[in-house]
N, C-alpha and C positions, 0 to 999 in steps of 0.2 A: 504493500499500499504506499501511496505518496507520503512522505512524512509530514507534509503541511495538512494533508487530509486527515491523517492520524491525530494530529493534535487538535484539530477542529472537532473531531469525533469526540475524543477524550474530554473534551471541554464542555461540550453539550451533555455528555453523559454524567460528567461531575456535578453539573448543575442541577440534573434531575435528581441524582442521589442525594444531594445536600438540600434539596427544596427551594434552590434559588431559581426564580422565574428566568426564562430566556425569552427575548422578544427582539423583534428586528426594529430597526430605526421608525420604519413606517408604523409599526404596531404601536410604539411608544407614543407616536404623533397622535394617532387614533385615540388612545387612552387619555392624552392630554385634552383632546378635543371634547371627550365625552366629561371629563372632569370639569372643564370651563363651563359646558352647557348645564351641568347640575347646579354648579356654583351660581349661574346666572338665574335660573329657574327658582332657586332657594332665595336668592337676594330680591328677586322680584315680588317683594311681600305687600306692596301697598295695594290695597283692594277698596273699591267704592263700597262705602257703607261702614268702613273699619277706620279707627283712628289713623290719622296721616302720621307717618314716620317723623319722628323728632329730628332735628338737627342743628347743628352750628358750622357755619362757613365763614370765610373771609370774604369781604366785599373786595372790589378792584382797588380800594384805599387802603386795605389790610384791616379794616375793622370787623370785629366778630358780630355776625347777624345770626340770631336764633330763630327758629320757628315760634317757640315761646314768648318771643318779644310781642308777638302780636295776638296773644291771647284773646279771644272774645271779638276778633274781627274775621271776615271773610279774607281768605289769602289766596291769591293766584299765583302758582309758579308756571313760567314757561322756560322749557330747555332752549338754548341758543347755540349757535356757533357761527361767528363772523365769516367764516370761510365755506358756510353752505349756502348756495344760490337760492334754495327754496326760503330758508331763513331771512336771507337779505331781501329777497323779494317782497316778502311780507312786512318787513321793517320799512323798505324804501317806497312801497306804494301805499303808506299809511295806514295799512290794515292794522297793525299792532297799536298805533297811537289811537285810532277810531275805537279800537277795542276798549283801551283804557277810558277814553273820555266817555264812552256810552255806559261803562260798567260803573263808573263814579258818578254818573247823573243818577243811576239808580241807586247806588250805596256809596256815598261819599268817603265812608270808612273803608272799603276795600282796599287791600294792599296788594301791589304787583311787586314780584321779585323774578329775575332772570338768572337761570343757572347755566353754567358753562362747564360741562363734564369732559369737554375735549382735552383728552391728555397732554397732547403737544402744546397746549396754551397755559399750561398749570403755571409756569414760571414767567408768564406774560401778562399778570392780571390787568394791567392798565388798558391793553388793547381792548378787553371786554367792556372796560367802562367808557373808554372813547367810542366804541361801537354804538353804544346805546345813546350817548351824548350827540353823535353825529346825526342819528335818526331821532333827535329831539324826544327821546325817552326818558323821563324823570322817574327813575327806579334803580334799586341796587342791582348791579351784577354781580354774582356770587360766584366764587371759584371752587370747582368740586374736581381738583386735579387728579384724585386717585380714583373717582367715580363712585365713592359709597353712597351718596345721596341719590345720585342718578340710578344705580342699582336697586337702591331700596325702593323708590319709586316705579321702578320699571320704565325709565324714560328710554325710547327706543330710537326717536327721531328728533331732529330739528326743524320746525318747533314741535314740542310735545307739550301740551297743558294739563294742569291739574288745578281744581278749584277745591279749596278746603273750607268747609263751613265753619261758624263762629263757635262751635263746639269742639273744633279740631278734628272732625270726620272728613275723610275725603268723600266729595259729593260728585265730582265729574273728574275724568280722565280721558284723554284722547286728542283728536285734531283740533285746531284754532278754529277752523270752519268747515263747512261743506264744499269748498272748492268751487262753488256757483261762478259762472262767467261774469255775472252782473250782480253786484251787491250780495256776495255769498253770506248766508246765514252764519253768524258767529256764536259757536257753541259755548265760549266762556260767558258771553254777555247774556245768553239766555240762562245759563246756570245761575249767574249773579241775580237775575231777575226772579227766577223761582225761589231762590233762597229767601230773598227779600220779601216775597209775597207769601212765603211759609208753605209753597208747594213742592211736591218732589221734583227734582232736576231730571229732565227727559229731552234728549237721551243722556244717560248718565255715563255711558261709555261709547267712544266711538274709536275707529282705527285711525290713528296717527299717520300723517304723511310728512315726507321731506327726506333729508339725508340721514343716514344712521348715525347714532352717537358714536364718536371716535374715542371709545374709553381707552385709557393707558393700557388696560389688560381686560 
């Protein structure tokens, strides 16, 4: 037998005898993918009708901002990424500003926060703040560089919106609007209106659209 083949054969046999698993590089890659999938599924804990995951993040100026700071108020979270054309489109065409204006007309105390879970932008917080300022959005840009909060809420796209009621329960999760060609119906505004009127939010969930969130891992 070829000496090299004999060594390889003995190596595999030894692994079997000692109970050590033997796998090819492709098998390891497959196992890693499965682990990440399970991790992601476990992390996607936010469910409409359940308490919204608590968090504390730094804004673009380095100040700590916690969800608990706004206890008793309706809070809207929108995931953003300045590099996403869909996110930029909604910002630049005035859709986001209009959503905020209409929501505040319904409930002046509603709070808006924009979360950036883009891993590559974690060390450039000022860019997120500048992005909002450029689009005349007066709201904090929260930096979620390691993706902990994004995974906790199950944020999948930019934009992806979440509305939390005054008692801290997640009331809406999904798309910013219905993508209508003219005057698309804004789901966030509808949710804020329903909460103000004491009605059930409908729809409470929709499928978000946009660029996938570019998590660090």
